[in-house]
C-alpha positions as a Python dict, from the first residue, in 0.01 Angstrom:
ca = {
    (1, 'X'): (0, 0, 0),
    (2, 'X'): (176, 359, -93),
    (3, 'X'): (133, 605, 254),
    (4, 'X'): (301, 853, 130),
    (5, 'X'): (131, 1196, 206),
    (6, 'X'): (70, 1572, 28),
    (7, 'X'): (84, 1889, 250),
    (8, 'X'): (-42, 2084, -8),
    (9, 'X'): (12, 2453, 127),
    (10, 'X'): (386, 2527, 333),
    (11, 'X'): (610, 2826, 347),
    (12, 'X'): (946, 2846, 344),
    (13, 'X'): (1062, 3264, 293),
    (14, 'X'): (1243, 3427, 577),
    (15, 'X'): (1207, 3748, 732),
    (16, 'X'): (1483, 3892, 460),
    (17, 'X'): (1211, 3831, 175),
    (18, 'X'): (934, 4022, 352),
    (19, 'X'): (1057, 4305, 573),
    (20, 'X'): (1159, 4621, 413),
    (21, 'X'): (1507, 4714, 318),
    (22, 'X'): (1584, 4940, 600),
    (23, 'X'): (1874, 4983, 929),
    (24, 'X'): (1560, 4867, 1171),
    (25, 'X'): (1446, 4543, 1004),
    (26, 'X'): (1808, 4406, 931),
    (27, 'X'): (1877, 4522, 1278),
    (28, 'X'): (1595, 4314, 1464),
    (29, 'X'): (1667, 3966, 1213),
    (30, 'X'): (2012, 3978, 1323),
    (31, 'X'): (1885, 4003, 1686),
    (32, 'X'): (1616, 3756, 1644),
    (33, 'X'): (1899, 3502, 1547),
    (34, 'X'): (1975, 3524, 1827),
    (35, 'X'): (1805, 3322, 2123),
    (36, 'X'): (1900, 3516, 2420),
    (37, 'X'): (1825, 3795, 2267),
    (38, 'X'): (1539, 3704, 2086),
    (39, 'X'): (1366, 3576, 2401),
    (40, 'X'): (1469, 3912, 2613),
    (41, 'X'): (1286, 4116, 2358),
    (42, 'X'): (1012, 3927, 2327),
    (43, 'X'): (963, 3943, 2670),
    (44, 'X'): (1008, 4331, 2661),
    (45, 'X'): (721, 4389, 2363),
    (46, 'X'): (491, 4146, 2477),
    (47, 'X'): (489, 4126, 2863),
    (48, 'X'): (516, 4436, 2955),
    (49, 'X'): (394, 4650, 2641),
    (50, 'X'): (132, 4418, 2438),
    (51, 'X'): (-6, 4294, 2762),
    (52, 'X'): (71, 3994, 2638),
    (53, 'X'): (61, 3612, 2877),
    (54, 'X'): (364, 3415, 2921),
    (55, 'X'): (174, 3154, 2669),
    (56, 'X'): (167, 3378, 2359),
    (57, 'X'): (524, 3505, 2426),
    (58, 'X'): (645, 3199, 2332),
    (59, 'X'): (478, 3079, 2079),
    (60, 'X'): (548, 3468, 1909),
    (61, 'X'): (876, 3377, 2007),
    (62, 'X'): (838, 3008, 1778),
    (63, 'X'): (674, 3194, 1504),
    (64, 'X'): (954, 3503, 1461),
    (65, 'X'): (1242, 3179, 1504),
    (66, 'X'): (1138, 2996, 1182),
    (67, 'X'): (1096, 3384, 976),
    (68, 'X'): (1427, 3436, 1149),
    (69, 'X'): (1648, 3141, 995),
    (70, 'X'): (1903, 3254, 766),
    (71, 'X'): (1778, 2984, 488),
    (72, 'X'): (1435, 2859, 305),
    (73, 'X'): (1661, 2537, 381),
    (74, 'X'): (1658, 2575, 720),
    (75, 'X'): (1275, 2635, 753),
    (76, 'X'): (1184, 2313, 482),
    (77, 'X'): (1444, 2088, 699),
    (78, 'X'): (1245, 2240, 1075),
    (79, 'X'): (938, 2104, 979),
    (80, 'X'): (1053, 1774, 772),
    (81, 'X'): (1092, 1581, 1082),
    (82, 'X'): (761, 1615, 1168),
    (83, 'X'): (665, 1395, 875),
    (84, 'X'): (704, 1072, 751),
    (85, 'X'): (1063, 1087, 465),
    (86, 'X'): (775, 1039, 159),
    (87, 'X'): (564, 1348, 264),
    (88, 'X'): (523, 1583, -39),
    (89, 'X'): (507, 1994, 55),
    (90, 'X'): (403, 2229, -185),
    (91, 'X'): (601, 2580, -104),
    (92, 'X'): (465, 2874, -208),
    (93, 'X'): (697, 3160, -170),
    (94, 'X'): (523, 3585, -99),
    (95, 'X'): (540, 3840, -343),
    (96, 'X'): (519, 4164, -56),
    (97, 'X'): (704, 4430, -247),
    (98, 'X'): (352, 4561, -387),
    (99, 'X'): (188, 4515, 31),
    (100, 'X'): (252, 4903, 81),
    (101, 'X'): (569, 4867, 369),
    (102, 'X'): (878, 4905, 138),
    (103, 'X'): (1074, 4663, -119),
    (104, 'X'): (1231, 4380, 86),
    (105, 'X'): (1564, 4355, 206),
    (106, 'X'): (1547, 4018, -37),
    (107, 'X'): (1447, 4121, -461),
    (108, 'X'): (1148, 3890, -547),
    (109, 'X'): (1301, 3634, -769),
    (110, 'X'): (1563, 3593, -497),
    (111, 'X'): (1314, 3374, -306),
    (112, 'X'): (1253, 3164, -612),
    (113, 'X'): (1554, 3117, -758),
    (114, 'X'): (1674, 3004, -338),
    (115, 'X'): (1357, 2763, -355),
    (116, 'X'): (1423, 2621, -714),
    (117, 'X'): (1769, 2525, -569),
    (118, 'X'): (1620, 2383, -239),
    (119, 'X'): (1414, 2163, -486),
    (120, 'X'): (1672, 2034, -661),
    (121, 'X'): (1838, 1875, -337),
    (122, 'X'): (1489, 1736, -201),
    (123, 'X'): (1352, 1613, -516),
    (124, 'X'): (1086, 1482, -512),
    (125, 'X'): (896, 1594, -173),
    (126, 'X'): (937, 1914, -294),
    (127, 'X'): (730, 2119, -514),
    (128, 'X'): (745, 2465, -548),
    (129, 'X'): (511, 2724, -629),
    (130, 'X'): (557, 3080, -721),
    (131, 'X'): (361, 3403, -625),
    (132, 'X'): (261, 3629, -876),
    (133, 'X'): (139, 3985, -774),
    (134, 'X'): (-76, 4155, -1111),
    (135, 'X'): (99, 4511, -1049),
    (136, 'X'): (435, 4394, -1069),
    (137, 'X'): (597, 4488, -1378),
    (138, 'X'): (554, 4245, -1690),
    (139, 'X'): (435, 3987, -1462),
    (140, 'X'): (229, 3770, -1727),
    (141, 'X'): (614, 3693, -1944),
    (142, 'X'): (823, 3729, -1605),
    (143, 'X'): (565, 3413, -1541),
    (144, 'X'): (605, 3242, -1780),
    (145, 'X'): (996, 3301, -1718),
    (146, 'X'): (989, 3193, -1419),
    (147, 'X'): (787, 2815, -1532),
    (148, 'X'): (1086, 2772, -1754),
    (149, 'X'): (1416, 2864, -1533),
    (150, 'X'): (1311, 2741, -1197),
    (151, 'X'): (1068, 2488, -1335),
    (152, 'X'): (743, 2600, -1084),
    (153, 'X'): (438, 2369, -1038),
    (154, 'X'): (204, 2585, -939),
    (155, 'X'): (40, 2979, -876),
    (156, 'X'): (-14, 3132, -566),
    (157, 'X'): (-230, 3465, -538),
    (158, 'X'): (-260, 3642, -244),
    (159, 'X'): (-576, 3878, -284),
    (160, 'X'): (-592, 4068, 45),
    (161, 'X'): (-316, 4263, -88),
    (162, 'X'): (-483, 4424, -264),
    (163, 'X'): (-625, 4312, -595),
    (164, 'X'): (-923, 4123, -776),
    (165, 'X'): (-837, 3768, -868),
    (166, 'X'): (-1041, 3783, -1210),
    (167, 'X'): (-801, 4060, -1270),
    (168, 'X'): (-702, 4117, -1638),
    (169, 'X'): (-356, 4013, -1533),
    (170, 'X'): (-412, 3739, -1437),
    (171, 'X'): (-651, 3660, -1654),
    (172, 'X'): (-372, 3557, -1895),
    (173, 'X'): (-170, 3351, -1613),
    (174, 'X'): (-444, 3178, -1558),
    (175, 'X'): (-462, 3099, -1961),
    (176, 'X'): (-110, 2985, -1922),
    (177, 'X'): (-183, 2811, -1657),
    (178, 'X'): (-475, 2601, -1760),
    (179, 'X'): (-303, 2516, -2069),
    (180, 'X'): (30, 2414, -1961),
    (181, 'X'): (-168, 2196, -1614),
    (182, 'X'): (-23, 2432, -1352),
    (183, 'X'): (-252, 2413, -1066),
    (184, 'X'): (-329, 2781, -905),
    (185, 'X'): (-404, 2855, -483),
    (186, 'X'): (-596, 3132, -380),
    (187, 'X'): (-589, 3280, -31),
    (188, 'X'): (-971, 3240, -7),
    (189, 'X'): (-991, 3371, 459),
    (190, 'X'): (-1102, 3716, 559),
    (191, 'X'): (-786, 3681, 773),
    (192, 'X'): (-413, 3695, 725),
    (193, 'X'): (-182, 3927, 565),
    (194, 'X'): (-327, 4251, 389),
    (195, 'X'): (-192, 4530, 207),
    (196, 'X'): (-96, 4808, 474),
    (197, 'X'): (-389, 5040, 504),
    (198, 'X'): (-686, 4809, 427),
    (199, 'X'): (-912, 4741, 665),
    (200, 'X'): (-1054, 4438, 726),
    (201, 'X'): (-1354, 4479, 561),
    (202, 'X'): (-1175, 4607, 259),
    (203, 'X'): (-976, 4295, 241),
    (204, 'X'): (-1299, 4078, 269),
    (205, 'X'): (-1373, 4235, -49),
    (206, 'X'): (-1084, 4131, -226),
    (207, 'X'): (-1077, 3814, -130),
    (208, 'X'): (-1476, 3681, -117),
    (209, 'X'): (-1487, 3339, -286),
    (210, 'X'): (-1800, 3482, -505),
    (211, 'X'): (-1519, 3649, -683),
    (212, 'X'): (-1368, 3311, -832),
    (213, 'X'): (-1733, 3270, -1047),
    (214, 'X'): (-1598, 3452, -1316),
    (215, 'X'): (-1228, 3254, -1366),
    (216, 'X'): (-1329, 2941, -1367),
    (217, 'X'): (-1603, 2947, -1560),
    (218, 'X'): (-1319, 3129, -1839),
    (219, 'X'): (-1130, 2818, -1730),
    (220, 'X'): (-1301, 2537, -1702),
    (221, 'X'): (-968, 2298, -1757),
    (222, 'X'): (-754, 2465, -1467),
    (223, 'X'): (-772, 2298, -1152),
    (224, 'X'): (-807, 2611, -873),
    (225, 'X'): (-785, 2589, -462),
    (226, 'X'): (-960, 2866, -253),
    (227, 'X'): (-702, 2781, 47),
    (228, 'X'): (-777, 2813, 434),
    (229, 'X'): (-1185, 2642, 334),
    (230, 'X'): (-1280, 3000, 387),
    (231, 'X'): (-1117, 3073, 709),
    (232, 'X'): (-1185, 2976, 1100),
    (233, 'X'): (-1404, 3306, 1160),
    (234, 'X'): (-1631, 3191, 854),
    (235, 'X'): (-1658, 2796, 1020),
    (236, 'X'): (-1722, 2986, 1378),
    (237, 'X'): (-1999, 3261, 1195),
    (238, 'X'): (-2147, 2884, 1037),
    (239, 'X'): (-2148, 2724, 1344),
    (240, 'X'): (-2303, 2983, 1622),
    (241, 'X'): (-2588, 3015, 1343),
    (242, 'X'): (-2507, 3341, 1205),
    (243, 'X'): (-2645, 3224, 836),
    (244, 'X'): (-2902, 3446, 666),
    (245, 'X'): (-3235, 3278, 672),
    (246, 'X'): (-3459, 3536, 424),
    (247, 'X'): (-3238, 3569, 150),
    (248, 'X'): (-3070, 3882, 288),
    (249, 'X'): (-2741, 3933, 360),
    (250, 'X'): (-2378, 3778, 351),
    (251, 'X'): (-2351, 3368, 345),
    (252, 'X'): (-2024, 3191, 514),
    (253, 'X'): (-1764, 3124, 312),
    (254, 'X'): (-1786, 2789, 413),
    (255, 'X'): (-2150, 2759, 253),
    (256, 'X'): (-2064, 2937, -58),
    (257, 'X'): (-1738, 2682, -152),
    (258, 'X'): (-1871, 2428, -54),
    (259, 'X'): (-2213, 2535, -236),
    (260, 'X'): (-1980, 2590, -585),
    (261, 'X'): (-1777, 2265, -594),
    (262, 'X'): (-2155, 2113, -540),
    (263, 'X'): (-2347, 2220, -813),
    (264, 'X'): (-2049, 2075, -995),
    (265, 'X'): (-2018, 2352, -1254),
    (266, 'X'): (-1696, 2399, -1151),
    (267, 'X'): (-1505, 2062, -1142),
    (268, 'X'): (-1196, 2140, -1086),
    (269, 'X'): (-1258, 2376, -763),
    (270, 'X'): (-1058, 2263, -458),
    (271, 'X'): (-1071, 2393, -168),
    (272, 'X'): (-757, 2276, 160),
    (273, 'X'): (-801, 2299, 534),
    (274, 'X'): (-474, 2479, 566),
    (275, 'X'): (-431, 2701, 949),
    (276, 'X'): (-781, 2622, 1023),
    (277, 'X'): (-778, 2268, 1238),
    (278, 'X'): (-547, 2511, 1408),
    (279, 'X'): (-699, 2707, 1565),
    (280, 'X'): (-893, 2661, 1925),
    (281, 'X'): (-1269, 2616, 1982),
    (282, 'X'): (-1463, 2739, 2233),
    (283, 'X'): (-1436, 2493, 2544),
    (284, 'X'): (-1776, 2415, 2604),
    (285, 'X'): (-1837, 2332, 2241),
    (286, 'X'): (-1867, 1914, 2241),
    (287, 'X'): (-1732, 1864, 1904),
    (288, 'X'): (-1415, 2017, 1778),
    (289, 'X'): (-1306, 2113, 1360),
    (290, 'X'): (-1196, 1804, 1320),
    (291, 'X'): (-1565, 1636, 1343),
    (292, 'X'): (-1725, 1898, 1188),
    (293, 'X'): (-1495, 1851, 920),
    (294, 'X'): (-1571, 1526, 895),
    (295, 'X'): (-1878, 1600, 905),
    (296, 'X'): (-1925, 1757, 610),
    (297, 'X'): (-1679, 1501, 401),
    (298, 'X'): (-1945, 1292, 437),
    (299, 'X'): (-2096, 1425, 127),
    (300, 'X'): (-1958, 1289, -155),
    (301, 'X'): (-1961, 1574, -405),
    (302, 'X'): (-1687, 1730, -91),
    (303, 'X'): (-1462, 1524, -9),
    (304, 'X'): (-1283, 1440, -353),
    (305, 'X'): (-1202, 1833, -363),
    (306, 'X'): (-1029, 1860, -1),
    (307, 'X'): (-707, 1880, 71),
    (308, 'X'): (-446, 1852, 348),
    (309, 'X'): (-259, 2153, 385),
    (310, 'X'): (-59, 2347, 726),
    (311, 'X'): (-4, 2682, 669),
    (312, 'X'): (356, 2594, 776),
    (313, 'X'): (482, 2836, 938),
    (314, 'X'): (194, 3117, 980),
    (315, 'X'): (82, 2799, 1259),
    (316, 'X'): (355, 2810, 1462),
    (317, 'X'): (165, 3092, 1668),
    (318, 'X'): (-73, 2844, 1774),
    (319, 'X'): (-23, 2613, 2086),
    (320, 'X'): (-50, 2276, 1844),
    (321, 'X'): (188, 2129, 1623),
    (322, 'X'): (221, 2037, 1280),
    (323, 'X'): (243, 1682, 1359),
    (324, 'X'): (-22, 1701, 1650),
    (325, 'X'): (-285, 1855, 1369),
    (326, 'X'): (-178, 1563, 1089),
    (327, 'X'): (-193, 1249, 1374),
    (328, 'X'): (-538, 1444, 1539),
    (329, 'X'): (-654, 1446, 1140),
    (330, 'X'): (-575, 1137, 1093),
    (331, 'X'): (-753, 956, 1390),
    (332, 'X'): (-1073, 1196, 1355),
    (333, 'X'): (-1092, 1104, 975),
    (334, 'X'): (-1052, 737, 955),
    (335, 'X'): (-749, 633, 667),
    (336, 'X'): (-965, 609, 421),
    (337, 'X'): (-1087, 984, 473),
    (338, 'X'): (-749, 1075, 546),
    (339, 'X'): (-580, 913, 271),
    (340, 'X'): (-845, 1072, 35),
    (341, 'X'): (-709, 1457, 148),
    (342, 'X'): (-383, 1413, 221),
    (343, 'X'): (-304, 1176, -87),
    (344, 'X'): (-555, 1062, -373),
    (345, 'X'): (-708, 1438, -388),
    (346, 'X'): (-332, 1659, -377),
    (347, 'X'): (-251, 1404, -712),
    (348, 'X'): (-528, 1513, -898),
    (349, 'X'): (-534, 1867, -836),
    (350, 'X'): (-131, 1879, -920),
    (351, 'X'): (-249, 1652, -1245),
    (352, 'X'): (-67, 1378, -1132),
    (353, 'X'): (-348, 1061, -1206),
    (354, 'X'): (-663, 1091, -1440),
    (355, 'X'): (-922, 1267, -1228),
    (356, 'X'): (-1157, 1043, -1489),
    (357, 'X'): (-1051, 740, -1270),
    (358, 'X'): (-1297, 636, -1043),
    (359, 'X'): (-1261, 756, -696),
    (360, 'X'): (-1121, 476, -453),
    (361, 'X'): (-1350, 582, -93),
    (362, 'X'): (-1688, 433, -174),
    (363, 'X'): (-2022, 637, -27),
    (364, 'X'): (-2059, 597, 298),
    (365, 'X'): (-2444, 528, 209),
    (366, 'X'): (-2667, 760, 156),
    (367, 'X'): (-2606, 1169, 211),
    (368, 'X'): (-2923, 1251, 384),
    (369, 'X'): (-2822, 1600, 460),
    (370, 'X'): (-2561, 1770, 315),
    (371, 'X'): (-2360, 1992, 468),
    (372, 'X'): (-2299, 2259, 568),
    (373, 'X'): (-2568, 2491, 503),
}
């Protein structure tokens, strides 16, 4: 039995790839690379200035420690020991040049070049994507060159940084991706990073899952993933009943995504569970996010389109580890469902298998209630 799995959503960029090129940033990076100094700085700012509790300071320090590693290789190697040796990882770069905080210390292409070298030293486990921001000059031709030169396997977009997924420039990128079988992954959660100056509500408008319908209709053969399954914020809206019952108002993003998948109009639409499963739930609730996902996956139309991913190392700010979440998910879903989302579906998403073949997981009885609504 093939027991290899895929984590479809991780990051390996370092602080030099995201922080602005100024003296303060460079000084901060040097300080964060010294454990004793990092601990002192975080205690000072966290406990005394931001009034964070001890646990929050520790978790924030863990997150900054990963970002302060000297190279993407250090970040990647720190992750690998938490998984079986044959695990494959989709690595997602980020292009921060246009988020309004200044030009990063390392130019974006340096991040891609380093990632390609890391892939070459870790074949076939590392699967590099590239980030595409439509505001980057001549980005369509640059993207085609990145594909040829660095052999990237897919594209990541991040609309919360201030652009819509149907931007005309991106539509040209999707056209090339569809032709060359390069899957696309999009941040689809109200949370996360956003362009400097954008409010939370403004960022929601850019990232709304409804924005993707025109993209999916124009490129029906393009494998497209809406990451985070709407995000924990939207899962909470759903679970606490904040759903419009009179036909007015915005439905939860969780429902929007499941409706799109279930409709049959977008057969190549996927979603992943990255970060969302790491979030803490209210102590009084008689179930957890793993249990809820199990209910969602009872729908055979949905289970064929969900991918396992974690969002490492962004999740280092949470209390549970990569290994704990992966094992917890496997324990709650069972072997068949776990390998459906951690092996079979990722291979479809990456164009590694024939999507016309029957799924290995049989329907476990007739579905009498569609979830979620």
